[in-house]
N, C-alpha and C positions, 0 to 999 in steps of 0.2 A: 504494500500500500504506500501511497505517497501522501505525506502530511500536508495539510493546508496551513495557512498562516495563523489560523485559530487553533490553539492546542486542543487536542481531543477530537479533531476532525481529519478524516483521510479520504482520498479518492482511490478506488480500486479499479484497475484496468486489466481485464482478463486477456489471456491469449486466445485468439479465435482460430479454430481449425475449419477452413472452408473446403468443401469438395462438391462433386456434381449433384449431391443431394440437397445441399444448403450449407449449414455451418453448425459448429458445436463449440461451446465454451463452458467452463466451470463457473457457475454463478456465485458460489461461495465456497471458500476453503478455510475451515476452522483454524488450521495450523498457521496460516498467514496472519490471521487476526491475533492469535495468541502471541505470536512473535512480537507484534507491535504493542499490544496492550499489556502484556505480562500476565494475562489470564484468559481463560476461554470465554467466548461470547455465549451467554446462556440464552437460548431461544425460548421465549415464553408465549409469543403470539406472532402470527403472520397476518398482515393486512393487504388488501388489494383495493385500489380506488380507480375509477374510470372518470375522467374529466374531459369536458369539451374545451375547445380553444379559448384562452383568456381566463379560465378559472384559476384562482389563487387559493390554495389551501395552506393556512398558517397565518402567522408564525406560532407554532405550538411548542410547549415544553411542559415538563412535569416536575413536581416537588422531588427534591433529593434529600435523604434517601427515600425510596430506592431509585427514583428517576426512571427514565426509559431511554436506553441506548437504541439507536436505529441504524439498520443497514438498508439503504434505499436504492432501488434500481427501476428503470423504466423498461417494460417488456413489450410495449407497443407505442408507437408515436415518439414524441419528444417533450421534455419538460426542462425548465430552468429551475434547478434545485438550489436552495439557498440555506446556508447555515448562519445563524446569528449568535454571537456571544452575548448571552443575557446574564452571565454569572457576575454578580457584583464583586468587585475586587480583582477581577481578571485583568491582566495587562492589555487584553484586546477587547475589553468590555465595550459593547455598543457597535463593534465592527461586524461586517458580514462578508461572506464569500459566496460566489455563485459558480455552479458547475452545470453545463448542459449535459443531460442524460438522455440517451436514446437507445432504441432497441438494437440498432446496427452496431454500435460500439461496445455495448454491454457494460459500459462504465457504471460504477455505483459509488455512493457516498456513505461513509460510516461516521456516525457522531456519537460521542459518549454522553452519559447522563449529565443533564444540566444545560445543554446547548439548545437553542431554539432552532426550529426547522420549518420550512415551508417550500412550496414549489408552485410554478405557473405552467399550465399546459400550453405548449407552443404549436402543437399539431391540432388538426380538426378533432381528434380524439386521442387521449393519452392514457395508458394503463400503467400505474405505478404499484410495485410490490415492495413492501417494507417489512423486514423482520425486526421484532422488538424484544428487548431483554426483560420486559415486565408487561403484564396484561394492562389493558386500558382501565383506568380508575378515574371516573369523571370528577370525583371530589379532589383529586390531586393534579388534575390537568388544567393548564392555563393557556391563554393566547394573548399575544400582543399584536398591535396593528401592523399588518404587512405594508400599509401605505403611510406609515409614520414618516412625517417630513424630516425628522431628525435622523432617522435611520437612513433615509434616502436610498433605498434599495432600487437598483436600476432595472425595474420590471419593464419588459417590452409592452408598449401600448397600455400603460398603467391606467389611463383614463377610461379604458374599456374593460377593465378587470371585472370579473364576476366573483363575488365572495358570498359565503353563507351569512346568515343574519348574525350569528355569534362572532364570526371573524370581522364582519363589518363594524360591529359595536365594540371591538376589543380596545383596551386602553393603549396609549402610547408606551414606549419603553420607560420614559420618565415617570408616567403615572403609575405603571406597574411597580417601579422601584419605590416610589413614595408610599405605595400601599403595602409594601413588604412582601410582594408576590414572587420576587426573583430569587433564584438559588444563589448561594454564596460560592465563590470560587474555592475557598478553603474547604468548605463542606464537600464540594464535588471531588476535590483532590483526595480528601480523607476517605470518601466512599470508594473511590477507585483503588486506593491503597488497601482497603478492607477486602475488596474483591481479589486482589493479587494475593493477599495473605491467605484467604480461604482456598484459593486454587492451589497454592503451594502446600498448604496443610493437607489438602485432598490427595495430592500426588505422593506425599510422604506416607500416608496411611495405607 
């Protein structure tokens, strides 16, 4: 995996084997993630969403612990996938990075617990699959405004974006911080250290 400028976020680019039938690639390899994370990614839930062009989903994040790490790939069409550092105290707090994901490249984004995530459909229809380290818990899930002027995410055709009612009414990053909704960077780091310790203890037992 290749690390992004926001700590805890990576891009995975698989090797694709084409032949006369089409192509094949490995969507996920646990050992590659464990090498970067220092622990195994625990799969607890797999989601699939289908969005029409211009739909933005996000920016979503969960309380830490346990938070929700995500491995995100686009299996049909194309999306602009965005990671936002919403961890208070982080050196890159308030910054975002975008990666275009599409079915042809097989690229995927992995983000650890505490980071914000969203995407915009760039094709007429886009299907996104994401693997999650914890099941969805509505009481611990939050959203911040994808169109927050202070974040200034460079969404294509943002004035034509389609959002859910919940996402459209989401607070700005500053408002979420003032309300105490954002995870702390130190808390996220400590949680990931706990996961590494658990994994090490499991290997020794």
